[in-house]
Each structure stands twice: as C-alpha cells, then as structure tokens.
DRENMARGU-332850 format. One record per residue (C-alpha): residue number from 1; z, y, x. Coordinates in nm, 4 decimals. Last residue first. Example, Ala and Ser with C-alpha at 12.3 -4.5 7.8 and 13.67 -1.06 7.14 Angstrom:
<rs>
<r><resi>2</resi><w>0.7140</w><v>-0.1060</v><u>1.3670</u></r>
<r><resi>1</resi><w>0.7800</w><v>-0.4500</v><u>1.2300</u></r>
</rs>
This chain:
<rs>
<r><resi>246</resi><w>-0.1217</w><v>-3.1782</v><u>0.9560</u></r>
<r><resi>245</resi><w>0.1367</w><v>-2.9944</v><u>1.1922</u></r>
<r><resi>244</resi><w>0.2821</w><v>-2.6369</v><u>1.0396</u></r>
<r><resi>243</resi><w>0.1513</w><v>-2.2985</v><u>1.1679</u></r>
<r><resi>242</resi><w>0.3179</w><v>-2.1866</v><u>1.4687</u></r>
<r><resi>241</resi><w>0.1180</w><v>-1.8368</v><u>1.5587</u></r>
<r><resi>240</resi><w>0.0318</w><v>-1.7266</v><u>1.2197</u></r>
<r><resi>239</resi><w>0.3285</w><v>-1.8356</v><u>1.0329</u></r>
<r><resi>238</resi><w>0.5557</w><v>-1.7779</v><u>1.3251</u></r>
<r><resi>237</resi><w>0.3842</w><v>-1.4072</v><u>1.3713</u></r>
<r><resi>236</resi><w>0.4311</w><v>-1.2916</v><u>0.9938</u></r>
<r><resi>235</resi><w>0.7954</w><v>-1.4437</v><u>0.8905</u></r>
<r><resi>234</resi><w>0.9759</w><v>-1.1124</v><u>1.0164</u></r>
<r><resi>233</resi><w>0.7268</w><v>-0.9345</v><u>0.8038</u></r>
<r><resi>232</resi><w>0.9384</w><v>-1.0420</v><u>0.4937</u></r>
<r><resi>231</resi><w>0.9263</w><v>-1.2696</v><u>0.2022</u></r>
<r><resi>230</resi><w>0.5608</w><v>-1.4040</v><u>0.2779</u></r>
<r><resi>229</resi><w>0.3190</w><v>-1.6025</v><u>0.0376</u></r>
<r><resi>228</resi><w>-0.0153</w><v>-1.7458</v><u>0.1939</u></r>
<r><resi>227</resi><w>-0.2899</w><v>-1.6955</v><u>-0.0408</u></r>
<r><resi>226</resi><w>-0.5050</w><v>-1.9690</v><u>-0.0027</u></r>
<r><resi>225</resi><w>-0.7203</w><v>-2.0125</v><u>-0.3383</u></r>
<r><resi>224</resi><w>-0.4604</w><v>-2.2801</v><u>-0.4560</u></r>
<r><resi>223</resi><w>-0.1692</w><v>-2.0210</v><u>-0.3543</u></r>
<r><resi>222</resi><w>-0.3890</w><v>-1.7698</v><u>-0.5930</u></r>
<r><resi>221</resi><w>-0.3439</w><v>-2.0105</v><u>-0.8492</u></r>
<r><resi>220</resi><w>0.0117</w><v>-2.0760</v><u>-0.8213</u></r>
<r><resi>219</resi><w>0.0998</w><v>-1.6716</v><u>-0.8243</u></r>
<r><resi>218</resi><w>-0.1088</w><v>-1.6396</v><u>-1.1725</u></r>
<r><resi>217</resi><w>0.0734</w><v>-1.9257</v><u>-1.3236</u></r>
<r><resi>216</resi><w>0.3850</w><v>-1.7808</v><u>-1.2335</u></r>
<r><resi>215</resi><w>0.3008</w><v>-1.4541</v><u>-1.4342</u></r>
<r><resi>214</resi><w>0.3035</w><v>-1.1203</v><u>-1.2039</u></r>
<r><resi>213</resi><w>0.5095</w><v>-0.8298</v><u>-1.3400</u></r>
<r><resi>212</resi><w>0.4596</w><v>-0.4974</v><u>-1.1924</u></r>
<r><resi>211</resi><w>0.4873</w><v>-0.3153</v><u>-0.8917</u></r>
<r><resi>210</resi><w>0.6353</w><v>-0.5797</v><u>-0.7394</u></r>
<r><resi>209</resi><w>0.9576</w><v>-0.5011</v><u>-0.4995</u></r>
<r><resi>208</resi><w>1.2525</w><v>-0.6931</v><u>-0.5918</u></r>
<r><resi>207</resi><w>1.2263</w><v>-0.9306</v><u>-0.2975</u></r>
<r><resi>206</resi><w>0.9224</w><v>-0.8510</v><u>-0.0774</u></r>
<r><resi>205</resi><w>0.6275</w><v>-1.0172</v><u>-0.1737</u></r>
<r><resi>204</resi><w>0.3474</w><v>-0.9525</v><u>0.1013</u></r>
<r><resi>203</resi><w>0.0587</w><v>-1.1856</v><u>0.0333</u></r>
<r><resi>202</resi><w>-0.0953</w><v>-1.3042</v><u>0.3166</u></r>
<r><resi>201</resi><w>-0.5128</w><v>-1.3648</v><u>0.3037</u></r>
<r><resi>200</resi><w>-0.7253</w><v>-1.5439</v><u>0.5262</u></r>
<r><resi>199</resi><w>-1.0655</w><v>-1.3282</v><u>0.5822</u></r>
<r><resi>198</resi><w>-1.4069</w><v>-1.4547</v><u>0.4056</u></r>
<r><resi>197</resi><w>-1.3957</w><v>-1.1262</v><u>0.1916</u></r>
<r><resi>196</resi><w>-1.3019</w><v>-1.3244</v><u>-0.1077</u></r>
<r><resi>195</resi><w>-0.9960</w><v>-1.4406</v><u>0.0651</u></r>
<r><resi>194</resi><w>-0.9006</w><v>-1.0245</v><u>0.1491</u></r>
<r><resi>193</resi><w>-0.9487</w><v>-0.9246</v><u>-0.1722</u></r>
<r><resi>192</resi><w>-0.6947</w><v>-1.2350</v><u>-0.2736</u></r>
<r><resi>191</resi><w>-0.4201</w><v>-1.1103</v><u>-0.0541</u></r>
<r><resi>190</resi><w>-0.4637</w><v>-0.7558</v><u>-0.0668</u></r>
<r><resi>189</resi><w>-0.6531</w><v>-0.6081</v><u>-0.4229</u></r>
<r><resi>188</resi><w>-0.5040</w><v>-0.8745</v><u>-0.6000</u></r>
<r><resi>187</resi><w>-0.1652</w><v>-0.9825</v><u>-0.4754</u></r>
<r><resi>186</resi><w>-0.0524</w><v>-0.6407</v><u>-0.3824</u></r>
<r><resi>185</resi><w>0.1687</w><v>-0.6226</v><u>-0.0940</u></r>
<r><resi>184</resi><w>-0.0889</w><v>-0.6495</v><u>0.2090</u></r>
<r><resi>183</resi><w>-0.1246</w><v>-0.8885</v><u>0.5183</u></r>
<r><resi>182</resi><w>-0.5138</w><v>-0.9432</v><u>0.6613</u></r>
<r><resi>181</resi><w>-0.5726</w><v>-1.2163</v><u>0.8317</u></r>
<r><resi>180</resi><w>-0.8675</w><v>-1.2514</v><u>1.0844</u></r>
<r><resi>179</resi><w>-1.0293</w><v>-1.5955</v><u>1.2050</u></r>
<r><resi>178</resi><w>-1.2665</w><v>-1.6363</v><u>0.8970</u></r>
<r><resi>177</resi><w>-1.3658</w><v>-1.2458</v><u>0.9704</u></r>
<r><resi>176</resi><w>-1.4517</w><v>-1.3626</v><u>1.3431</u></r>
<r><resi>175</resi><w>-1.3235</w><v>-1.0445</v><u>1.5345</u></r>
<r><resi>174</resi><w>-1.4123</w><v>-0.7861</v><u>1.6993</u></r>
<r><resi>173</resi><w>-1.0959</w><v>-0.5472</v><u>1.5991</u></r>
<r><resi>172</resi><w>-1.3594</w><v>-0.2916</v><u>1.4485</u></r>
<r><resi>171</resi><w>-1.5635</w><v>-0.5819</v><u>1.2901</u></r>
<r><resi>170</resi><w>-1.2652</w><v>-0.7246</v><u>1.1269</u></r>
<r><resi>169</resi><w>-1.1757</w><v>-0.3699</v><u>1.0062</u></r>
<r><resi>168</resi><w>-1.5333</w><v>-0.3570</v><u>0.8648</u></r>
<r><resi>167</resi><w>-1.5399</w><v>-0.6521</v><u>0.6877</u></r>
<r><resi>166</resi><w>-1.2198</w><v>-0.5963</v><u>0.4998</u></r>
<r><resi>165</resi><w>-1.3406</w><v>-0.2427</v><u>0.3864</u></r>
<r><resi>164</resi><w>-1.6910</w><v>-0.4274</v><u>0.3042</u></r>
<r><resi>163</resi><w>-1.5307</w><v>-0.6348</v><u>0.0614</u></r>
<r><resi>162</resi><w>-1.4667</w><v>-0.4414</v><u>-0.1984</u></r>
<r><resi>161</resi><w>-1.0618</w><v>-0.5260</v><u>-0.2703</u></r>
<r><resi>160</resi><w>-0.9744</w><v>-0.2648</v><u>-0.1269</u></r>
<r><resi>159</resi><w>-1.1294</w><v>0.0832</v><u>-0.0823</u></r>
<r><resi>158</resi><w>-1.4603</w><v>0.3124</v><u>-0.1885</u></r>
<r><resi>157</resi><w>-1.6220</w><v>0.5664</v><u>-0.0782</u></r>
<r><resi>156</resi><w>-1.7507</w><v>0.3881</v><u>0.2386</u></r>
<r><resi>155</resi><w>-1.4919</w><v>0.4870</v><u>0.4920</u></r>
<r><resi>154</resi><w>-1.3265</w><v>0.7421</v><u>0.3313</u></r>
<r><resi>153</resi><w>-1.1202</w><v>0.4531</v><u>0.1545</u></r>
<r><resi>152</resi><w>-0.9488</w><v>0.4075</v><u>0.4842</u></r>
<r><resi>151</resi><w>-0.9986</w><v>0.1866</v><u>0.8393</u></r>
<r><resi>150</resi><w>-0.7770</w><v>0.1826</v><u>1.0780</u></r>
<r><resi>149</resi><w>-0.8607</w><v>0.0474</v><u>1.4293</u></r>
<r><resi>148</resi><w>-0.7456</w><v>0.2020</v><u>1.7161</u></r>
<r><resi>147</resi><w>-0.3890</w><v>0.0842</v><u>1.6200</u></r>
<r><resi>146</resi><w>-0.1088</w><v>0.3846</v><u>1.5073</u></r>
<r><resi>145</resi><w>0.2184</w><v>0.3028</v><u>1.7105</u></r>
<r><resi>144</resi><w>0.4643</w><v>0.3187</v><u>1.4527</u></r>
<r><resi>143</resi><w>0.7721</w><v>0.5659</v><u>1.4256</u></r>
<r><resi>142</resi><w>0.7234</w><v>0.6539</v><u>1.1028</u></r>
<r><resi>141</resi><w>0.5860</w><v>0.9998</v><u>1.1176</u></r>
<r><resi>140</resi><w>0.3149</w><v>0.8255</v><u>1.2952</u></r>
<r><resi>139</resi><w>0.2432</w><v>0.5928</v><u>1.0597</u></r>
<r><resi>138</resi><w>0.2424</w><v>0.8566</v><u>0.7533</u></r>
<r><resi>137</resi><w>0.0036</w><v>1.0602</v><u>0.9963</u></r>
<r><resi>136</resi><w>-0.2507</w><v>0.8212</v><u>1.0518</u></r>
<r><resi>135</resi><w>-0.2221</w><v>0.7059</v><u>0.6734</u></r>
<r><resi>134</resi><w>-0.3349</w><v>1.0864</v><u>0.5864</u></r>
<r><resi>133</resi><w>-0.6131</w><v>1.1024</v><u>0.8645</u></r>
<r><resi>132</resi><w>-0.7436</w><v>0.7336</v><u>0.7368</u></r>
<r><resi>131</resi><w>-0.7775</w><v>0.8443</v><u>0.3268</u></r>
<r><resi>130</resi><w>-0.5997</w><v>0.6129</v><u>0.1444</u></r>
<r><resi>129</resi><w>-0.6755</w><v>0.2154</v><u>0.0309</u></r>
<r><resi>128</resi><w>-0.5877</w><v>0.0933</v><u>0.3613</u></r>
<r><resi>127</resi><w>-0.7380</w><v>-0.1439</v><u>0.6426</u></r>
<r><resi>126</resi><w>-0.5088</w><v>-0.1517</v><u>0.9439</u></r>
<r><resi>125</resi><w>-0.5700</w><v>-0.3124</v><u>1.2848</u></r>
<r><resi>124</resi><w>-0.3755</w><v>-0.5506</v><u>1.5273</u></r>
<r><resi>123</resi><w>-0.5802</w><v>-0.7329</v><u>1.7779</u></r>
<r><resi>122</resi><w>-0.3797</w><v>-1.0864</v><u>1.8498</u></r>
<r><resi>121</resi><w>-0.2606</w><v>-1.1511</v><u>2.2036</u></r>
<r><resi>120</resi><w>0.0349</w><v>-1.3140</v><u>2.1775</u></r>
<r><resi>119</resi><w>0.2629</w><v>-1.0043</v><u>2.2481</u></r>
<r><resi>118</resi><w>0.0132</w><v>-0.7905</v><u>2.0145</u></r>
<r><resi>117</resi><w>0.1531</w><v>-1.0242</v><u>1.7298</u></r>
<r><resi>116</resi><w>0.5217</w><v>-1.0070</v><u>1.8296</u></r>
<r><resi>115</resi><w>0.4682</w><v>-0.5888</v><u>1.8677</u></r>
<r><resi>114</resi><w>0.3268</w><v>-0.5855</v><u>1.4963</u></r>
<r><resi>113</resi><w>0.5934</w><v>-0.7984</v><u>1.3659</u></r>
<r><resi>112</resi><w>0.8715</w><v>-0.5993</v><u>1.5765</u></r>
<r><resi>111</resi><w>0.7408</w><v>-0.2612</v><u>1.4449</u></r>
<r><resi>110</resi><w>0.7201</w><v>-0.3650</v><u>1.0992</u></r>
<r><resi>109</resi><w>1.0385</w><v>-0.5581</v><u>0.9940</u></r>
<r><resi>108</resi><w>1.2825</w><v>-0.2536</v><u>0.9526</u></r>
<r><resi>107</resi><w>1.0603</w><v>-0.1129</v><u>0.7188</u></r>
<r><resi>106</resi><w>0.8786</w><v>0.1837</v><u>0.7993</u></r>
<r><resi>105</resi><w>0.9425</w><v>0.5590</v><u>0.6942</u></r>
<r><resi>104</resi><w>0.8057</w><v>0.8121</v><u>0.5345</u></r>
<r><resi>103</resi><w>1.0954</w><v>1.0800</v><u>0.3351</u></r>
<r><resi>102</resi><w>1.0004</w><v>1.4028</v><u>0.4553</u></r>
<r><resi>101</resi><w>0.6153</w><v>1.3230</v><u>0.3454</u></r>
<r><resi>100</resi><w>0.7352</w><v>1.2692</v><u>-0.0062</u></r>
<r><resi>99</resi><w>0.9340</w><v>1.5558</v><u>0.0095</u></r>
<r><resi>98</resi><w>0.6829</w><v>1.8268</v><u>0.1480</u></r>
<r><resi>97</resi><w>0.4352</w><v>1.6344</v><u>-0.1382</u></r>
<r><resi>96</resi><w>0.6767</w><v>1.7002</v><u>-0.4276</u></r>
<r><resi>95</resi><w>0.6900</w><v>2.0408</v><u>-0.4120</u></r>
<r><resi>94</resi><w>0.3218</w><v>2.1133</v><u>-0.3309</u></r>
<r><resi>93</resi><w>0.2019</w><v>1.8883</v><u>-0.5561</u></r>
<r><resi>92</resi><w>0.4364</w><v>2.0254</v><u>-0.8507</u></r>
<r><resi>91</resi><w>0.2926</w><v>2.3931</v><u>-0.7525</u></r>
<r><resi>90</resi><w>-0.0826</w><v>2.2400</v><u>-0.7599</u></r>
<r><resi>89</resi><w>0.0102</w><v>2.1231</v><u>-1.0884</u></r>
<r><resi>88</resi><w>0.1695</w><v>2.3919</v><u>-1.2372</u></r>
<r><resi>87</resi><w>-0.1670</w><v>2.5906</v><u>-1.1523</u></r>
<r><resi>86</resi><w>-0.4043</w><v>2.3152</v><u>-1.2688</u></r>
<r><resi>85</resi><w>-0.2083</w><v>2.2954</v><u>-1.6176</u></r>
<r><resi>84</resi><w>0.0553</w><v>2.0325</v><u>-1.6051</u></r>
<r><resi>83</resi><w>0.1744</w><v>1.8595</v><u>-1.9192</u></r>
<r><resi>82</resi><w>0.5256</w><v>1.8843</v><u>-2.0273</u></r>
<r><resi>81</resi><w>0.7958</w><v>1.6227</v><u>-1.9474</u></r>
<r><resi>80</resi><w>0.9485</w><v>1.3601</v><u>-2.2143</u></r>
<r><resi>79</resi><w>0.9341</w><v>1.0732</v><u>-2.0370</u></r>
<r><resi>78</resi><w>0.6205</w><v>0.9020</v><u>-2.0726</u></r>
<r><resi>77</resi><w>0.4090</w><v>1.2272</v><u>-2.1289</u></r>
<r><resi>76</resi><w>0.5537</w><v>1.3095</v><u>-1.7621</u></r>
<r><resi>75</resi><w>0.4195</w><v>0.9901</v><u>-1.6010</u></r>
<r><resi>74</resi><w>0.0971</w><v>1.0680</v><u>-1.7667</u></r>
<r><resi>73</resi><w>0.0607</w><v>1.4133</v><u>-1.6776</u></r>
<r><resi>72</resi><w>0.1396</w><v>1.3399</v><u>-1.2935</u></r>
<r><resi>71</resi><w>-0.0831</w><v>1.0650</v><u>-1.2972</u></r>
<r><resi>70</resi><w>-0.4117</w><v>1.2722</v><u>-1.4495</u></r>
<r><resi>69</resi><w>-0.2636</w><v>1.5173</v><u>-1.1673</u></r>
<r><resi>68</resi><w>-0.2740</w><v>1.2689</v><u>-0.8965</u></r>
<r><resi>67</resi><w>-0.6016</w><v>1.1150</v><u>-1.0032</u></r>
<r><resi>66</resi><w>-0.7590</w><v>1.4588</v><u>-0.9825</u></r>
<r><resi>65</resi><w>-0.6511</w><v>1.5426</v><u>-0.6647</u></r>
<r><resi>64</resi><w>-0.7717</w><v>1.2070</v><u>-0.4684</u></r>
<r><resi>63</resi><w>-1.0897</w><v>1.2549</v><u>-0.6587</u></r>
<r><resi>62</resi><w>-1.2412</w><v>0.9765</v><u>-0.9685</u></r>
<r><resi>61</resi><w>-1.4606</w><v>0.7368</v><u>-0.9602</u></r>
<r><resi>60</resi><w>-1.4797</w><v>0.6034</v><u>-0.6155</u></r>
<r><resi>59</resi><w>-1.3591</w><v>0.2944</v><u>-0.6684</u></r>
<r><resi>58</resi><w>-1.0675</w><v>0.4188</v><u>-0.4705</u></r>
<r><resi>57</resi><w>-0.9912</w><v>0.6980</v><u>-0.6879</u></r>
<r><resi>56</resi><w>-1.0160</w><v>0.4756</v><u>-1.0337</u></r>
<r><resi>55</resi><w>-0.7695</w><v>0.2709</v><u>-0.8690</u></r>
<r><resi>54</resi><w>-0.5453</w><v>0.5313</v><u>-0.8526</u></r>
<r><resi>53</resi><w>-0.5917</w><v>0.6554</v><u>-1.1980</u></r>
<r><resi>52</resi><w>-0.5872</w><v>0.2909</v><u>-1.3427</u></r>
<r><resi>51</resi><w>-0.3952</w><v>0.3574</v><u>-1.6579</u></r>
<r><resi>50</resi><w>-0.0951</w><v>0.1493</v><u>-1.6202</u></r>
<r><resi>49</resi><w>0.0395</w><v>0.3480</v><u>-1.2606</u></r>
<r><resi>48</resi><w>0.2743</w><v>0.0516</v><u>-1.2347</u></r>
<r><resi>47</resi><w>0.4197</w><v>0.2953</v><u>-0.8933</u></r>
<r><resi>46</resi><w>0.4236</w><v>0.5986</v><u>-1.1154</u></r>
<r><resi>45</resi><w>0.5903</w><v>0.4333</v><u>-1.3969</u></r>
<r><resi>44</resi><w>0.8659</w><v>0.2364</v><u>-1.2250</u></r>
<r><resi>43</resi><w>0.9375</w><v>0.5897</v><u>-1.0092</u></r>
<r><resi>42</resi><w>1.0039</w><v>0.7432</v><u>-1.3415</u></r>
<r><resi>41</resi><w>1.2225</w><v>0.4844</v><u>-1.4572</u></r>
<r><resi>40</resi><w>1.4163</w><v>0.4960</v><u>-1.0919</u></r>
<r><resi>39</resi><w>1.4500</w><v>0.8981</v><u>-1.1524</u></r>
<r><resi>38</resi><w>1.6404</w><v>0.8303</v><u>-1.4827</u></r>
<r><resi>37</resi><w>2.0229</w><v>0.8044</v><u>-1.3590</u></r>
<r><resi>36</resi><w>1.9313</w><v>1.1305</v><u>-1.1579</u></r>
<r><resi>35</resi><w>1.9155</w><v>1.3234</v><u>-1.4854</u></r>
<r><resi>34</resi><w>1.6120</w><v>1.4201</v><u>-1.7075</u></r>
<r><resi>33</resi><w>1.6323</w><v>1.7332</v><u>-1.9218</u></r>
<r><resi>32</resi><w>1.5243</w><v>1.9365</v><u>-1.5890</u></r>
<r><resi>31</resi><w>1.1905</w><v>1.7379</v><u>-1.5616</u></r>
<r><resi>30</resi><w>0.9914</w><v>1.9736</v><u>-1.3436</u></r>
<r><resi>29</resi><w>1.2397</w><v>2.1106</v><u>-1.1083</u></r>
<r><resi>28</resi><w>1.5074</w><v>1.7844</v><u>-1.0629</u></r>
<r><resi>27</resi><w>1.2262</w><v>1.5424</v><u>-1.1687</u></r>
<r><resi>26</resi><w>1.0387</w><v>1.6648</v><u>-0.8614</u></r>
<r><resi>25</resi><w>1.2974</w><v>1.6618</v><u>-0.6195</u></r>
<r><resi>24</resi><w>1.4337</w><v>1.3141</v><u>-0.7162</u></r>
<r><resi>23</resi><w>1.0513</w><v>1.2112</v><u>-0.7518</u></r>
<r><resi>22</resi><w>0.9971</w><v>1.2792</v><u>-0.3729</u></r>
<r><resi>21</resi><w>1.2922</w><v>1.0617</v><u>-0.2604</u></r>
<r><resi>20</resi><w>1.2008</w><v>0.8202</v><u>-0.5093</u></r>
<r><resi>19</resi><w>0.8693</w><v>0.8013</v><u>-0.3870</u></r>
<r><resi>18</resi><w>0.9618</w><v>0.7486</v><u>-0.0285</u></r>
<r><resi>17</resi><w>1.1630</w><v>0.4819</v><u>-0.1202</u></r>
<r><resi>16</resi><w>0.8587</w><v>0.3116</v><u>-0.2687</u></r>
<r><resi>15</resi><w>0.6570</w><v>0.4052</v><u>0.0133</u></r>
<r><resi>14</resi><w>0.8506</w><v>0.1851</v><u>0.2600</u></r>
<r><resi>13</resi><w>0.6068</w><v>0.1928</v><u>0.5084</u></r>
<r><resi>12</resi><w>0.4871</w><v>-0.1231</v><u>0.6657</u></r>
<r><resi>11</resi><w>0.3979</w><v>-0.3450</v><u>0.3709</u></r>
<r><resi>10</resi><w>0.4598</w><v>-0.0960</v><u>0.0988</u></r>
<r><resi>9</resi><w>0.1789</w><v>0.1463</v><u>0.1622</u></r>
<r><resi>8</resi><w>-0.0162</w><v>0.0864</v><u>0.4931</u></r>
<r><resi>7</resi><w>-0.2027</w><v>-0.2502</v><u>0.4793</u></r>
<r><resi>6</resi><w>-0.2456</w><v>-0.4830</v><u>0.7638</u></r>
<r><resi>5</resi><w>-0.5024</w><v>-0.6275</v><u>0.9423</u></r>
<r><resi>4</resi><w>-0.4441</w><v>-0.9201</v><u>1.1840</u></r>
<r><resi>3</resi><w>-0.6987</w><v>-1.0773</v><u>1.4341</u></r>
<r><resi>2</resi><w>-0.7506</w><v>-1.3810</v><u>1.6559</u></r>
<r><resi>1</resi><w>-0.5667</w><v>-1.6567</v><u>1.4268</u></r>
</rs>
C-alpha cells in the first residue's frame, strides 16, 4: 500500500465515549425522569439512529441541524422525554455540544498507528462523513496530527459510501486507489464502500463497539468480497506492511 485513508469517529477518536459524556449532561438537564443507569441505553439509541437521519445528511437529503434535531427527538420519544421545539432544541444542542467537544479524545492506538505508517513512507489522510472543519478541530483537540489530506462530507455534499469521496482522498494523497487502503469502523459504509470505489477496505471491529447487530453471514460475505477485519489499529501497520506469504 502506498496510502492509507482513515475514518475519524470511532476509528481514531473514541466518539462513543464522548457521546456518553455528552448524554450524561443532556439526560440530567432534559430527561430528568431517567437516571445515570439509563445513559448507556440512550447512547445505544443515539448511535443506532434507526431512522437513518445522519445517513440522510450524508446523502444530501437533510441539513446537519435538521438531522440532529430529528435524531434527538427520536431518542426522547423512545426514552419518555419531551419533543423539543426549535428554541428548546437549540438550548439542548448548546449543552450537548459543549460536553461533547470537551470529551473528544483519541484511542490509545491511533497516534502510534498513524506514525508507523508515516515512518514506513506510507501517505496518510482522512475521509470522513462530517464537515472538514469540524473534524480538523476534533483531531487537534484529541492531540492527533491533522493530515494535509482531509476530505469531508462538504466536498461533494454527500459522504461515504459514495465512491467520489474515497477517490478524492486517494487523489489528494497522489496514490493509485488500488494501492490505497481505507480504515473505518462501519462495515458497509467504510470497508465495503471503499472496496466498491476500488480501494482496499479494512474494517476496524473493536470488541463491543458495533452500532447494531451484524449477522455472521454478512461478515463472511464481506470478507469474501475482500474486507480485512482488524480488532484494533495496533494490527494495521503489520497487516499492510507485512502481508502473509502466498
């Protein structure tokens, strides 16, 4: 591989942990009938996003603000909270976002994985389904070097798995897509999306972090399609730089 493109959320940044911190604050102020023990269930609902609001945003069908407003109201409805009107949502969003940003932190294996690739002469970049400026701020706050190549959903108005966003990342790195790997935590959007765009797809499947259940048959089919699973980023450089002999 000549280049590696990374996802950000739940790949380099422990976004699930940041969600938990933010929802602890939001539950305390906006869902007072719930207790601290209910936060994990709320976070699972938020991450699962069963109505697909964030996907609608990445497909250019909904604004970022609208998806978040609809999404929080869906979580509130599921957990017995009130529907927020526009003013209430903006109050919620201010509280939530402050706590969320304050909790941004990198996974312990992120910096070492990126450094190992750079030391081996592999170009490193980012392709993300969030705005470029937002993700730059996230990476900086988490103490990670921000690669020069960072392609966000704002590039084309759509995000992964649209092939254009993967190919724009490889073009930015100056690497052939066939010799460029993409690493992300979502099997369909990240790993399979990358393969369909002509890149190599690596699925970061950290234990216990999936957003929803994935049947074994789906995982098997994905691996047959060329997806390479990784339990952590510690395994990334050895997998790419020292492939098994054939």
